[in-house]
C-alpha positions as CSV (number, residue, x, y, z in Angstrom):
1,X,88.3,88.7,92.6
2,X,88.2,92.5,90.7
3,X,85.5,94.8,92.3
4,X,82.9,95.5,90.0
5,X,83.8,98.8,87.7
6,X,82.1,101.9,89.8
7,X,81.4,104.9,87.2
8,X,81.0,107.4,90.0
9,X,84.9,106.4,91.5
10,X,87.1,109.0,89.0
11,X,85.4,112.3,89.8
12,X,84.6,110.8,93.2
13,X,88.3,110.6,93.8
14,X,89.3,113.6,92.3
15,X,86.7,115.7,94.5
16,X,89.4,114.6,97.4
17,X,91.7,117.2,96.2
18,X,93.5,117.8,99.1
19,X,93.8,113.8,99.8
20,X,93.7,112.4,97.3
21,X,97.2,112.5,95.0
22,X,97.4,113.1,91.5
23,X,101.2,113.4,91.0
24,X,102.7,112.0,94.1
25,X,106.4,112.5,92.8
26,X,105.8,116.3,93.1
27,X,105.8,116.0,96.6
28,X,109.4,113.3,96.7
29,X,111.0,115.0,100.8
30,X,107.9,117.2,101.2
31,X,105.2,114.1,103.0
32,X,106.0,115.0,106.2
33,X,105.6,119.1,105.7
34,X,102.5,118.2,103.7
35,X,100.9,115.8,106.3
36,X,102.4,118.5,109.4
37,X,104.3,114.6,110.9
38,X,107.7,113.7,112.0
39,X,106.8,109.8,111.6
40,X,105.9,109.3,107.9
41,X,103.6,105.6,107.3
42,X,102.9,104.3,104.0
43,X,100.7,101.2,103.7
44,X,100.5,99.6,100.4
45,X,97.6,97.9,99.0
46,X,95.5,99.9,101.4
47,X,92.7,98.1,100.5
48,X,88.8,99.4,101.9
49,X,91.1,101.5,104.2
50,X,90.3,100.2,107.1
51,X,93.8,100.1,108.4
52,X,94.6,103.3,107.0
53,X,92.0,105.5,108.9
54,X,92.2,103.4,112.2
55,X,96.1,103.8,112.8
56,X,95.5,107.5,111.5
57,X,92.8,108.1,114.8
58,X,94.9,106.1,116.4
59,X,98.1,107.3,116.1
60,X,97.2,111.6,115.2
61,X,101.0,112.8,115.1
62,X,101.6,110.2,112.8
63,X,101.3,110.8,109.0
64,X,99.4,108.2,107.1
65,X,99.7,107.2,103.5
66,X,97.6,104.4,101.8
67,X,98.7,103.4,97.7
68,X,95.7,101.2,96.3
69,X,96.5,101.0,92.8
70,X,92.5,99.7,92.1
71,X,90.4,102.4,91.1
72,X,87.3,101.0,92.0
73,X,88.1,100.2,95.7
74,X,90.5,103.4,96.5
75,X,87.6,105.5,95.7
76,X,85.2,103.0,98.1
77,X,87.6,103.0,100.4
78,X,87.4,106.8,100.6
79,X,83.7,106.6,100.5
80,X,83.5,104.8,103.4
81,X,86.2,106.5,105.6
82,X,85.9,110.5,104.0
83,X,83.7,111.5,107.0
84,X,87.2,111.0,109.2
85,X,90.0,111.9,107.1
86,X,92.5,113.9,108.9
87,X,94.7,116.4,107.9
88,X,97.6,113.4,108.4
89,X,96.2,110.8,106.0
90,X,96.8,111.0,102.5
91,X,96.1,108.0,99.3
92,X,97.7,107.4,96.0
93,X,96.0,105.8,94.0
94,X,98.6,104.6,91.0
95,X,100.2,101.3,90.8
96,X,102.8,100.5,93.6
97,X,106.0,99.5,91.2
98,X,106.9,103.2,91.4
99,X,107.2,104.0,94.6
100,X,110.7,104.8,93.5
101,X,109.9,107.9,92.9
102,X,107.3,109.3,95.3
103,X,109.7,109.7,98.1
104,X,112.9,110.7,98.6
105,X,115.7,108.9,99.9
106,X,115.0,107.9,103.9
107,X,111.8,109.4,103.9
108,X,110.0,106.9,105.9
109,X,109.6,105.5,108.8
110,X,107.8,102.8,108.2
111,X,105.9,100.1,105.5
112,X,103.4,98.0,106.1
113,X,102.7,95.1,104.2
114,X,99.2,94.0,105.3
115,X,97.5,90.9,103.7
116,X,98.8,91.5,100.2
117,X,98.4,89.5,97.2
118,X,99.9,86.2,97.3
119,X,100.4,85.8,93.9
120,X,101.1,81.8,93.9
121,X,101.4,81.6,90.3
122,X,105.8,81.4,89.9
123,X,105.6,83.1,86.8
124,X,104.0,86.0,88.7
125,X,106.5,85.6,91.9
126,X,108.4,89.1,91.0
127,X,104.6,91.1,91.5
128,X,104.8,89.6,95.6
129,X,105.4,93.2,97.9
130,X,108.4,92.0,99.6
131,X,110.2,90.7,96.1
132,X,113.7,91.6,96.6
133,X,112.9,94.3,93.4
134,X,110.8,95.6,96.1
135,X,113.2,95.0,98.9
136,X,116.1,97.2,96.9
137,X,113.3,100.1,96.8
138,X,112.0,99.6,100.5
139,X,116.2,100.2,101.8
140,X,116.4,103.3,100.0
141,X,113.3,104.7,101.0
142,X,113.7,103.6,104.5
143,X,115.0,106.1,107.1
144,X,117.8,105.0,109.7
145,X,116.3,102.5,111.6
146,X,113.1,101.8,109.3
147,X,111.0,98.8,109.6
148,X,108.8,97.1,107.0
149,X,105.4,95.5,108.7
150,X,104.0,92.9,107.7
151,X,100.8,90.8,108.6
152,X,98.8,87.9,106.5
153,X,97.5,84.7,106.6
154,X,99.0,83.5,103.9
155,X,102.0,80.9,104.8
156,X,103.9,80.4,101.7
157,X,104.3,84.1,101.0
158,X,105.3,84.9,105.1
159,X,107.7,81.9,104.0
160,X,109.2,83.8,101.5
161,X,108.9,87.1,103.0
162,X,111.0,86.1,105.3
163,X,113.8,84.7,103.3
164,X,113.5,87.5,101.3
165,X,114.1,90.0,103.7
166,X,117.0,87.8,105.2
167,X,118.6,88.5,101.8
168,X,118.5,91.7,101.2
169,X,119.9,92.7,104.5
170,X,116.8,93.6,107.0
171,X,117.1,92.4,110.3
172,X,113.9,90.3,111.8
173,X,112.6,92.6,115.3
174,X,109.9,90.6,115.8
175,X,107.7,87.3,114.2
176,X,104.9,85.5,115.6
177,X,103.6,82.8,113.4
178,X,99.8,83.0,115.8
179,X,100.6,86.8,116.4
180,X,96.2,87.3,117.7
181,X,96.6,85.0,120.0
182,X,98.1,87.1,122.2
183,X,96.3,90.7,122.9
184,X,98.2,93.7,120.8
185,X,95.7,97.0,121.0
186,X,98.2,98.5,119.5
187,X,97.7,97.5,116.4
188,X,93.9,97.7,115.0
189,X,92.3,94.9,113.5
190,X,90.2,95.4,110.4
191,X,87.3,93.6,109.0
192,X,89.2,91.8,106.6
193,X,91.4,90.3,109.4
194,X,88.8,89.9,111.6
195,X,87.1,87.2,108.8
196,X,90.1,84.7,109.1
197,X,90.2,84.8,113.2
198,X,86.1,83.8,112.9
199,X,87.7,81.5,111.2
200,X,90.4,80.5,113.6
201,X,93.2,80.9,110.7
202,X,96.6,81.8,112.1
203,X,98.2,85.5,111.2
204,X,101.7,85.9,110.5
205,X,103.4,88.9,111.4
206,X,106.9,90.1,111.5
207,X,109.0,93.2,111.7
208,X,111.8,94.1,109.8
209,X,114.5,96.6,110.7
210,X,116.4,98.6,107.9
211,X,120.1,97.8,108.3
212,X,122.2,100.8,108.3
213,X,125.2,98.9,107.7
């Protein structure tokens, strides 16, 4: 369900010029310099920004870029986290279909796909963020040994993603069909994820590494 339109969203986003990047293609190849980091993370579909914010504080020497195409969601995310924004954090309020223009080859170290839209209809499969068309771009943007980390509550999307990753030459490093059965203090639990845990629904997670051969 789409979030209700927020008239204040555009001016609010525009007021955070140091955090919101409107022309990310102009920063390509310079993200690590801009965010003063050695390791660059990119989360596609960052929603309310819980993961983006909490992980940035857990790993303050890493750079964290959130991509959220919905203007209202992006503005709400920024409003919620505005008092905790670090210099290592950036927000892109654009559609990730153009992600290939925003980063130089090998510039991204870790891509995060957290609870992405499963797009269940057959005609919408290409919209899935783990579809082959996206993976081709990710492979180019990832550094040598770079990773894609995925979490979802949707078993069908998870199975689809595993097949797509394998078909595109990514190497599976970790795979769990009940990720939170064990403690993972290195990976924060967002409010959204907690909803599924409260319902005793399993969280599927996998980590794939770029094959450099």
